[in-house]
C-alpha positions in Angstrom: 85.4 44.1 104.1 82.7 46.6 103.0 82.3 47.7 106.7 86.1 48.2 106.8 86.0 50.3 103.6 82.9 52.4 104.9 84.7 52.9 108.2 87.9 54.1 106.4 85.9 56.5 104.0 84.1 57.9 107.2 87.6 58.6 109.1 88.6 60.4 106.0 85.5 62.5 105.9 85.9 63.2 109.4 89.6 64.1 108.9 88.6 66.6 105.8 85.9 68.4 107.8 88.1 68.8 111.0 91.0 70.3 108.5 88.7 72.5 107.0 87.1 73.9 110.1 90.7 74.5 111.3 91.6 76.4 108.3 88.6 78.4 108.2 88.8 79.4 111.7 92.6 80.6 111.1 91.5 82.4 107.8 88.4 84.0 109.6 89.9 87.4 110.3 92.1 87.1 107.1 89.1 87.0 104.5 86.5 89.2 106.7 84.5 86.4 108.0 85.4 87.2 111.7 86.4 90.2 113.8 90.2 90.4 113.3 92.6 91.6 115.7 96.4 92.6 115.7 99.0 94.5 117.2 101.0 97.5 115.9 104.4 98.7 116.9 104.1 102.5 117.7 107.0 104.6 117.3 106.6 107.6 119.7 108.2 111.0 119.3 111.0 110.3 121.7 112.1 107.5 119.9 110.6 105.0 122.2 108.2 102.2 121.0 105.0 100.7 122.5 102.9 97.7 121.4 99.2 98.6 120.9 96.4 95.9 120.5 93.8 96.8 117.7 90.6 95.1 116.8 87.8 95.7 114.2 84.2 94.6 113.8 82.4 94.2 110.6 79.1 94.9 109.4 77.6 94.6 105.8 79.1 95.8 102.4 78.8 99.4 101.5 78.1 98.3 98.1 77.7 95.1 95.9 81.0 95.8 94.3 82.7 96.2 97.8 85.6 93.7 98.3 85.4 94.1 102.1 82.8 94.4 104.7 82.3 97.9 106.6 84.1 98.5 109.7 81.3 99.4 112.2 83.8 99.5 115.3 87.4 99.7 116.1 89.0 99.5 119.3 92.6 100.2 120.5 94.0 99.2 123.8 97.5 100.2 125.3 99.5 100.7 128.6 100.5 104.1 129.3 104.5 104.1 129.3 106.2 103.7 132.6 102.8 102.9 134.3 100.3 100.0 134.5 97.3 102.0 133.2 95.4 100.5 130.4 93.7 102.8 128.2 91.0 102.2 125.5 90.3 104.3 122.5 87.0 103.2 120.6 85.5 104.6 117.5 81.8 103.7 116.1 81.3 103.7 112.4 77.9 102.5 112.3 75.8 102.8 115.5 73.5 105.5 116.7 76.5 107.4 118.1 78.7 106.9 115.3 81.8 109.1 115.3 83.7 107.8 112.0 87.2 108.7 113.4 90.1 107.1 112.0 93.3 107.2 114.5 96.3 108.8 112.9 98.7 109.6 115.8 99.1 108.2 119.2 101.5 110.0 121.6 102.3 111.0 125.2 103.6 113.6 127.3 104.6 112.5 130.6 101.7 110.0 131.4 99.1 111.7 129.3 98.0 109.9 126.1 97.1 112.2 123.1 95.6 111.2 119.6 94.8 113.0 116.5 92.2 111.4 114.2 90.4 112.0 111.0 87.1 111.8 109.7 86.4 108.8 107.1 83.5 110.2 105.5 82.0 113.4 104.3 79.0 113.2 106.5 81.3 112.8 109.5 83.4 115.6 108.3 80.4 118.0 108.5 79.2 116.4 112.0 82.7 117.4 113.6 82.2 121.0 112.0 84.5 120.5 109.2 87.8 121.4 110.7 90.8 122.8 108.7 93.4 121.3 109.2 91.4 118.4 108.8 92.0 116.6 112.3 90.0 115.9 115.4 92.3 115.9 118.5 91.8 114.3 122.0 93.3 114.1 125.5 93.0 111.3 127.9 92.3 112.9 131.3 92.9 109.8 133.5 89.1 108.8 133.0 88.0 109.9 129.8 88.8 111.1 126.4 88.3 115.2 126.1 88.2 116.9 122.8 91.0 119.5 122.6 92.2 122.1 119.8 95.0 122.0 117.6 96.7 124.5 119.8 96.4 122.1 122.7 97.8 119.2 120.7 101.7 119.0 121.4 103.8 120.1 118.6 106.1 117.3 119.4 103.6 115.1 117.8 104.1 115.3 113.9 104.5 111.7 112.1 101.5 109.4 111.8 102.4 106.3 113.6 99.6 103.7 113.1 98.4 101.9 110.2 95.5 104.2 108.8 92.2 102.9 108.1 93.5 99.3 108.5 96.3 97.0 106.9 96.0 94.7 104.2 94.1 91.7 104.7 97.1 89.3 105.3 98.6 91.8 108.1 95.6 91.5 110.2 96.6 88.8 112.4 100.3 89.5 113.3 102.4 92.4 114.9 103.0 95.0 112.3 106.4 96.4 112.7 107.2 100.3 112.3 108.7 99.7 108.8 105.4 97.8 107.8 103.2 100.6 109.2 105.1 103.0 107.1 105.0 100.8 104.1 101.0 100.6 104.8 100.7 104.3 104.5 103.0 105.2 101.8 100.3 105.9 99.3 98.2 108.1 101.6 97.7 111.9 101.2 100.1 114.0 102.8 97.8 115.3 105.6 97.2 111.8 106.6 101.1 110.8 106.9 102.1 114.1 108.7 100.2 116.4 111.0 99.8 119.8 109.4 99.5 123.1 111.4 98.3 125.3 108.8 94.9 125.2 107.1 94.9 123.7 103.6 93.8 125.7 100.7 91.8 125.3 97.5 94.9 126.3 95.6 96.4 122.9 96.0 95.2 121.3 92.8 95.9 117.8 94.0 93.4 118.0 96.8 89.4 118.0 96.1 87.1 118.7 99.0 83.7 117.4 100.4 80.9 119.6 98.9 79.8 122.3 101.5 76.4 121.6 103.0 73.6 123.5 101.6 69.9 124.5 102.8 66.7 124.3 101.3 67.7 127.3 99.0 70.6 125.4 97.5 73.1 128.1 99.1 76.0 127.1 101.5 74.8 126.9 105.1 76.4 130.0 106.9 79.3 128.9 109.2 80.6 125.9 107.4 84.1 125.8 106.1 84.5 124.5 102.5 87.1 121.6 102.9 89.7 121.8 100.3 90.8 118.3 100.6 89.2 114.7 100.2 87.6 112.9 103.1 87.7 109.4 101.7 86.6 106.2 103.5 89.4 104.3 105.1 90.3 100.9 104.1 88.1 99.3 106.5 85.1 101.4 110.5 80.0 106.3 120.7 81.0 109.1 122.0 84.3 109.0 123.6 84.2 107.3 127.2 
């Protein structure tokens, strides 16, 4: 009888461990223990859509009070519409070649992919030479991503069409619809919801900028813009290949 009870208890224990293991694996991406991946339904300027795969890798916490770990790398994968070409966009938030760029817009003219990004931290904004309007644009030439100017970025691409920074934790394991993407972005600053073509000005009282870098004498470094807008970290995180 004792042996039977012992065997029954052992079976219950094994069952509990297996259940907890499955649960933890399922929730790893949700609660930040693993590297989550999900899909986003991207609305393109011509009304068509595509599904992009997105993943993030995490490092440590920025500070003791942080609720989430810092994103150190983000990868986007998608197929160019009308072709079989797979393209990858990668952003590094913690390595030696960190670029700290957050994707805002993914668009296509013909078979050519374009993206608009913004910087997530003030030091990254300085690294990218303090652009105003606050964006860094790229065009895929078939082999590598090439940085382009605002004038070279197609005027057709106006609305931000991906989740900026990253979605809420519970949405990092599924496919985010167009409606859900808009909902996730609804509280963002205007320049992170629509691509602006004119420089932002200090007269906009709702906008606070990153301090302009200064030299040893405490004076602003010549040639640098003063950014009249916030460059806040995104909700989450190599030179372009």
